[in-house]
N, C-alpha and C positions, 0 to 999 in steps of 0.2 A: 564430752569434750572436755579435757583437762587443761583450765586455763593458765597452768603451771608450766606449760611444756614448751613455751617459745619465748624468745627476748621481748622485752618491753621497753619501750612503748610499742603499740603495735595496732594497726587498724585491721580489722578483718571484716571481709564483706561476705554476706550470706547468700550464697547462689540460689538457694530454694526461696527466700523471700524478694530476692531480686526477680526471678521468674513470675511469681506469682504478681508483683506489680506490672511486669511487661504483659502478662496474659490480660489484663485489664485493660491495657492500653490498645493492644492488638483488638480486641474486640470492640473498642471504641471506634478505633479505624473501618473495623469490617461494619459496624452498624451505622456509621454516618457518611463515610467515604472521605473521612478528613485526613490529613497528614499530621501524623505525631513525630516530632523532632525531639531528639536529646540537647537539651541546653548543657552545653559542655562546661560552662562558667560553675555549675553545681556539683559535676561528677565526671570526671575525666579518667576514669580508670580503663584504657584502651585496651588491656588485655581481654576485657569483656564487650568491646566494640563489638567482633564478630557475632557473639550470643545475642546482645541488644539487637542487632542489624537484621536477625531473623524474626524480631517481634514488630519493630516499628520502621518508619520511612526513612529516618537519616538523623542528620545532627546540624545543629547551629552554632555558629561561632561570636565571639565578641571581639575578634581581630586575626590577623594573619596567622599566629601561632595554633592557635583553637582551630582555624579553617585547615590548616594543613593537617594537622591531627586527626579531623574528622576525615578528611581526603584520603590520606592514607592508610587510617585503620579500620575504617568504616566502608568508605566508598559507594555510599547512596547518596540521596540528595543531601546537599550542603549548603546551608544559607549563613550569611553573616550579616550583623549589624554592628556598627561601631558611631560613637559621637561624630567622629571624623576618620578620615584614610589619608594616610602618606602616598605620595605619587608612585614610590618605589613598590609600596605594599601592593596597591590596585593593580599594579602591572602583574604581580602573582595571584591576587584573588579571582582576577576573571578567568584564572585557568584552574582554579581551585573550586569556586563556588558555581553553583546554578541559580543563586537569587542573592543579590547585594542590595541592600537596604540602606537609604542615605538617611541622616538625620535634618538635613536642612537643603533647599533648592542652592543653597551655595556650592556644598558638597556635591551634589547632583551636576550642576555645571561644570564644576573642577574635574570631574572624573568621567563625565558621559563619553567624551572622545575616546577614552581608554577602552569604554566598554564598547563603544559602537567598532572600535577597529578590531576587538577581538570575534564581536559577533558576526561582522563581515566575513570571516572564515571559519566560522563555526557551524555545525552541523545544527539544523533547526530540530527541535524537540518539542511536542506538546507537553503543556505544563503537567497534565495527568500522568504523563509517562515518565518525568523526572523522577531519578531514583531507580527505575528498573534495571539500570545498568551498572556495572562497576563504575568505579570513579574515574574521573577524567585523567588522561595524560596530558601532561604540558604540552601545549602546541596544537591539541585538539580535542573535541569535545561539543557538549551542548552550548546554546546560547544561554547568555545570562538575562535572567528577567529582573529587572528593575524595581525597585518599591521604595516608598517614602513613610519614614515613621511620622505617626499622628500622636499629638498630645489631646486626648479626649478632653481634658480639662475636668475629670471628674475623680475625685479622689475618694476611695472607698477604704482607705486603711487608718485605722484607729493606732495612733502612736507608732514607733519605727518610722519616723519621716525619713530617714538615710536611706530607706528602699521604697520611697513614695515618689515615682516619674511625674506625680501630678501634683507635686506640692507647690506654692508658690515661687516662682522664679527658678523652676526647673529647667535644665539644658536638655531635657530629652524630649524629640517629639517636636513635630509643628504645630501651632494650634490653628484654628480654623481662620481666623484673621491672618497669620502668617502666611497660611497654604494658599489663601486667594491672592495675598500681595506678592508672593512668590510667581504665582502663574501669570499675572498681570506682567509683574517684570520680564519673564520670557517671553513677551508678546503674544500670549495668547487670547482669545477673544470668547467673551461670554456666547452661548448658545442660546437658542429659543427657550431653553428651560431653566435660564437664569444663572446656570452654573459655568465656569469656564470650561474649554476645553482642555484635556491634558495633552501633553507631549506624546507623540506615539511609543517612544520607548519605555514610559511609566506603565508597567502593567499591573501592579498592585499597590496596598496599602497595609501598614501594620502600626498596632498599638501594642503596648505592654504595660499595664498599671497594677497588676496583682502581686501579691506576696504571701504566700500561704494561706489562701482564699479558697471560699467555696464558690460555687455556680451563681449564686444569688448576687453575688459582688461582679462578677462576670456580666450578667444581664444587666446590672445597672448601668455599668460601664459602657456596654454596647448600645443601649438605649440612648446615653447621652451623644456617643460616637455618630450614631445613625440619624440622631435628630439633625446634626450638622452637616454630616457627609454623605446623607442619603443619594443626592443626586450625584455625586462621584462613585458611589458602588457600582452605578450602572456603566461606567466608564473603564474600569480595569478588569483583570481577570482572575486576581485571589485578593484572599485577606488572612493576613498573618495577626492572630489575637494573641500573641505573645505567650509568657509564662507564668509562674506563681500561681497555677491550676494544682490545687492538692488532690487530683484526682483519685488517686490511690488510697488516700485515708480513709479508713472506717467512716461510714457516714456520709460520705460526698454526695452531693446533689448531682449524681451521673445523669439522672434522667433528664434533669432541667438543661444540662450541658448538651446533650444529645439532642433536645428539641431546637435549644439556640443554633448548633450546627446546620440543622437540617432547615431551619427558617433561611438561614442565610445563603445556603445552597440553592433553595428552591426558589427564593425570591429574587436573588440576584444573579444566579448561576455562576458564581464564584467558588473555586477552590479554597478551603477553609486549612489553615495551619495551625498548630498549637505547639509551643515550644516549652513542655514541662521540663524542669531540671530535677528538683525534688521528688516530684512523682515516680520517677525512674527508678530512685535507690531509697525511697522512705522507707525508714525502718529496716533498712536491708543492711546496716554496718553497724561495728561496735569499735571501741577504742579502748584498749586493756592496758592496764598502769600499775605500776607496783609503788608499794608504800615504802618510802626511802627513810622516814623519818618522823617523829611526832613530837611537835613543840608545844609549849604551854605559854600562854599570853591572855588571860582571862577566859579563853576558850582552849579545846584542845585543836592542834592544827596538825593535819596531814600534809605531809611534803611528798609529793608525787613525782614521778619522772615523766608524766605527761603534764602538758602546760594549756593553759586556756590561751595565752597569748601567740604561743607558737604552733599548737596542735589543733585548736577549736577556737579561731579568733571572734567568730561570732558570739561567742559566750560575751565577751565584753563589748562588740561593737552594736549588736541588737538592743540592748543586752538579753539574753535567755539562761534559763536553766535546764541544763542538758540532763536528759533521764539517766538514771543510774540504777543499774541491776541491784536490789536489795538496800536500795537507798530510798528514805522518807523525807518529808519535811522536817525541818529543824525541830526538836522537841517532841515528836510526835512517838519516838521510840527511844528506850532507856539511855543510847548512846549518841551524843550529838557532835559533831566534828566539823571544822571546816577545811575544806580540802582546797590545797594550794599547790605550788609546783618547786622546781629547782631554781628557776629564774632570779635575776635581782629585781624585777619589776614588782614593786610593793603591793600593787593592785592586781596581781596575777592571781587571783581568787576565782575558782570555779563555782563555788556556792557551798552554804552549810546544809548537811545533810544529817539525818539520825539512822540509826543502824539497832537492829536489835540485839547485835552482839559486841564485844569490844571489838575493835580494830586493831591490830598489832602491825610492827614494821616487818615487811616482807609480804603482807598480804596483797592479793591482788583484786584489782576494782574494776568493772566494767560498765562503762559508759555507753549508752544505745544511740540509735540514731545518728550515728558518726559516719556514714559514707558520703552524705552529701555536705557541701560548704568546709570540708574537713580539709582532705587531700589538697585541694586546690587552692587553698588559702595559706597553709601552713609554711611556716619559716624557720628560721635558723639563730633565730636572735638569743645573744649570749651563747652561743655555740652549741646550744642545745640540740641533740641528734633528732632528725625526722624519723617518724615511726615506721617501721618496717609495714608493708604491705602483704595480707594474707587472702586466701580463699577459703572458705568453708563450703566445700562441694556438699551436693544433694546427699550425698552416701555419709556425710559426716567426717569426711578426711578433711584435714586442714594442711594447707601446705603455703609455702612462701612465694610470692610472687615476685616480689622487690625488696631487698634491704638497702638501706643507705649507710653511709660512713663519713670519715672526715672528709674525704675527697670532694664528697657532695656539697660538704659545708664551704673548703675551701676553693672549689669550682667555679663557684659564683661571686668570689672576690678577685682582688688583685693586689 
């Protein structure tokens, strides 16, 4: 492939690598009976949803627009979780989603009548059959299954507290104390087992605590969750263990994950859901950029037409150092450069890299692992153009899926 044949900046998604990830996930579904859902917050290239839908069970959303996208473009299982829902959004979500997860009992109480009204006219569908048919049409479809998000109060992340739902003061999920307090406020009574009964319309529990982590962290989290909520696992129909699972990363502890899923299914007779985002398109994308200028101020600085702030925000938010084809740690090779961008943000720096050869104006650089959390988070700060989106097919052919221009910048303003 000639990296000089197309306009930059540009994202390229590698179909072959995407399929390799999807085959791992499909095998996991087949081996354990779990349901794998694409977390659209990480990867929403909907031109590939028909392909992805051939391998996994469906999509999960963080709000109305993602729910609509999953419904329209994949049409399989469609779950949604948000910290809070607006009433007008819930009126649409019940038509689009078969699972709706609430972040608090207050949200559950606020919207339960809307869900109940929808369910009173919907077709009953067993959970194991969800997603086996095309997406629901507005006004008809399967019943909505309601769940509550749990905070297991078990943090397994080192650093990156911005992505830790179990950090102190987290707004995400209900702690055990608040869970039982909420049930008591609903007037539910304790049974002989010591646990409160659940409302009949609460069918599942959900937790999501991981970020780019292995199965051992999931096992630690589940152990803490099970210790608190064991009695309630016998009162629901499904358990969603969220995302952050790096299932398709080389060396991932997939056998331990399979053992956990089978344990949950066999012990509690629950349907198990996982919502990986990164694992779907891990290492399956690139961001190609051109060197526009080289300036000198104590170090050699490459001015690129790609931007950390605009095109790969996690570089600044996490922060992290994106892999660069032919790039090495600063000082390791003869030529070291600081990689920056066209924006006016002084801190819009991607990182310091060294190269075996001297870099010149007009050269192209290729950042790797750029399919995830890039297209979904990019922006047009400073009027910087959005990168085009291309697909590298299995036969080595490149074709442009979508290009963006001035109207895309102007259209989001007024």
